N, C-alpha and C positions, 0 to 999 in steps of 0.2 A: 404264359409269356416266358419266353426263354431267358436265360441268364444274360446273354449279351444285350437283348432288347431292354431288359430291366436296367442294366448299367447305362445304356444309351439314354433312356428316359430320365434317369436320375441326373445324368450330366446336363441334359437339356434344362431340367427343372432348376438345377443349381445355377446354371448360367443366366437364366431368366431372372432368378431372384437377385443375383449379384448385379445385373444390369439395372433392375428397378431400383436397387439400393443406391447405386452410383448416380442414377438420374435424380433421385430424391435429394441426395447430398449436394449435387451440383446446383440444383434449383434453390435449395435452402441457402447455399453459400452465396450465390448471386444475389439472392434477396437480402442476405445479411450485409453484403458489400454495398448494395444500393442504400440500405438504411444508414450505414456508416458514412457514405458519401453525402447523403442528404443531411445528416446531422452535422458533419463538418462544414458543409456549405452554410447552413443556418447559423452555426457558431461564428464563422468568419464574417457573415453579414452583420451579425449583431455585435461583434467585438472587433472594433477597428484596430486596437492594439495588437491583437493576435494576428490579424490580417497583415498589418505592416511588418510584424516580426517574421512572418512566413515569407513575405515578399523579399525581405532583406536576406534571409537564409538562402532562398532560391537564387537570388541575384549573385550572392557570393559563390554559390556552387557553380553557377554558369560561368562566372569569371575565372574560377579555378580551372574549370574544364577548358576554357578558351586559351589559358596559358600552359596547357599541358605540352610536354615535349613533342616536337614535330620532327619530321624526317630531315636529313641533311639537305636534300634538294629544296624542300620547302623553306628551310632556314636561309639558304642562299638567296632564294627568290625574295624573301622578306627583307633581307639585308640590302639587296639591290634596290628594291622599291623604297626602303627607308633612306638610302643615300640620295635617290632622286628627289624625295620629298624634302630632305635637308637642303639640297641645292636650291630648290624652288623657294624654300623659306628664306634662305640667305639672300636671294635676289629681292624678295619682298621687304626684308629688313633694311636693305641698303638705302642710305640717303643719297640718291644720285638720280640724275635724269639728263637727257640730251640738251645742252644749251642751245643748239640750233633750232629746237622746237619752241623756244621762248619768243615773245615779241622782240622786235629789233632793239628797242631801248634796253630791255632787260638782258638780252644776250650781250650787248655791248658792256654793260656793267659787270656781268658774270666773267667775261673774258678779261676785262681790265683788272678786276680784283684778283682773279686767278694768277695773272702775271705779276702783279705787285706783291701779293702776299705768298706767292709760291704754293698755292693750293690748287688741287685739281678742279677744273671748271665744272665737272659733273655734279659734285656735291654743292658747289656754289650756285649752280643753276636752281637747285631746290630751295636754297636759302633766299636767293634773290626773288624767286617767284612767291615764296611765303611772305617775305617782307612787303612785297607789293600788295598781296592779299590782306595781310593784317593791317597795313597802313590804310587801305581803303576802309576797313572796318572801324578803325580807331581814329580816323582823321589825322593821322600822323604821316609825315612825308616818309616814304619807304627808304629813300636815300639817307635819311637821318638814322633810321633803325640800322641800316647797314654800316653807317659810320660808327655807331656805338659799338657794334660787334667788332669792327676793325680795330678801334682804339682799345677796347677792353681785352680782347683775346687773340687778335690777329687771325680770327676764324679757326681757332683751335677748340673743338667742342669738348675736349677733356681738360681744358685749362683750369687751374685752381690756384687761388692766391694764398698767401700766408695766413690770412684771417678767415678763410673758408668760402670766399666767393667762387662760384663754380660755373663752368660752361661758357658758351659763346657770349652771353650777355653778362657774365660774372655776377649772377644773382646769389645773394646770401641764402642758401638753401635752408639752413636751420631757422632763419627768421620767416621765410615764406613757404614753409612746408605745406601749409593749408592750400596754397595755390597749385601744388603738385598733386593733391589728392584726386582731382578730376582726371589726371593722366596716369593714375596707378601707383603713386607714391613718390618719395623723394629721389629714387634712382632715376626717374625721368628727367632729372636735371642734366643728365649727360646725353639725352636725346636732343639733337640739334634743333629740330622744329619745336619741340616742347619748351626748351630753354628760351628760344626766341619769343614764343608767345607769352611765357611767364615774365620775361624781362620787359616786354612792351607793357604788360599790365602794371608792373612795378613803376615803370617810367611814367605811365599815365597818372598814377597816384601821386608821384612826386611833383609832376607839373601842376596838378590840381591843388596840391598843398602849397606850393610856392607861388602859384599865380602867373608864372612865366616859364618859357622854355629854358632860359639860362638858369633861373632859380631851380627849376626841376632837375637839371643836370647836376647842379650843386648838391641837391638832396640825394640824387642817385649815386653819386660817388662817395657820399658819406661825409660831406663837408658842410652840413647845414649850420653847425655851430662855430664854424671857422670864418675868419675874415676873407679868406681866399680858397679857391678849390685847387690851387696848384697848377692852374692852366688847363684843367681837364675840359671845361666847356669850350675853350678856344681850340683845343685839339679836335674835339668832336665836330665843331662847326666848320673848321677848315677842311676836314675830311669829307664832311657832308657837302660842302661846296664843290669839292673836286669830283665826287661821285655824281653829283647832280649835273655837272658839266658833261661827264661821260654819257649819262643817260640822255642828255639832249643832243648828243652827236658831236659835241665840240672836241677838238683835239686836246688830249690830256695825257702826257707820257707818264707812266707810273714811276714813282720814286721809291726809295727804300722803304720797307715796311715800318709803320709807326709803332713803336713799342707801347704796350699798355701803360697808361698813366699810373704813377705810384700813388697809392692812397694816402691822403694827408693825415697827419697824426692828430689824435684827439687827446686832450688832457684827461687825466684820471678823474678830475673833478668836473669835467664838462658834462652838461646834461644832454642826454640823447633825446631826440624827438619822441613824443608820446605815442604817435600813430605807428601801428605795426606795419603800415604800408611803406615806410621809408627804409633805407638801407644804411643808416648812419653807423651801424656797428661794423661796417666794412673797414673803417679806419682805426679801430681800437688798438690794433697790434703794431701800428707804425711807430717808428722811433723818432727821437728829436733830430737825429742826423738826416733822416729821410725828409723831414719837414724843411730843414735848411736847404737841402738839394732842390726841393720843389720850388723854393723861393726864386732861385736863379733861373730855373726852368720856366717859371711863370713869366719873367721879364722877357726871355727869349721868344717864347710863344706869343706873348702880347705884341712884340714888335713884328713878328711874322704875320700875325692876324691883321695888324694895322696896315700892312703892305697890301692886303687884298683890296680890290676895288670896293669903295663904300657902297655903291649901288648893288653890287653882287652880294655883299654881306646882308644888306637889308632884304634882298629878294630871297636869299637862302633861309633867313630867319622867318620871314613871313610864310613861306611855303611849308617850313617845318611845323609851324603851328597849325597848318591846315586851313589857313585863311585864303 
């Protein structure tokens, strides 16, 4: 065999040896990887804590990858889509609807209240509709609920008194925090629909405790321990009567907005009602001068209420109690 032939044979033999060695190493490596994978799988199946830790790490890695810097064009597209989503969310959050889509009697009430209290009819359409819905559920006249909102806040959902009564129905949020838990917390006091529902719940408890509508209104305003409510019940019933006339299609020209009734003063030694469902603490911060002013206001409002037709007053009170 010549020298070139020997060299060629040696090269072929070396190549074959190297190939066999590489094949053997690859085979063994795959076998080892398979064993490792099988071992890890068995470990994760048997150890829940390790599996959960691994899932958490994998999830955090994926989230970090998803928040990686993107191109300028992609960022602009994301910003545009984000703006569109924000606009849609803003519409969903708005407390407003078309009053023309309400039943005729409710639409009449919404437009009348909007004109009298200088509030947009679209938000009032939602409140009127909700008042009728809640009134049906609770056996309370919806026009009574609307009258309380009118007297308490003049339909200002962000109203707050000096003693902490908040929202449309001027509910004492600190006292009735538990009633807002179902709605996500005490900040829901400034959601008009939520405040309406919580206020009606408080009113129901006051009426049950007092045994009558007038007595319940006295509890609601925080005058349970006082000889008079400062004319609060008379104001509410008068406005209730007017709104009920509008709902029934009778002519009733709106007058100037009724200012929220001043909360009557409570003596530092006066005992507050034991039940947490009352709102007697609403009057704790009123001064003696406010109480004196309320006395004259009571006489004027009582005369005004006496001027109402007796039959209409009886009808309004009977309907308000759901009879």
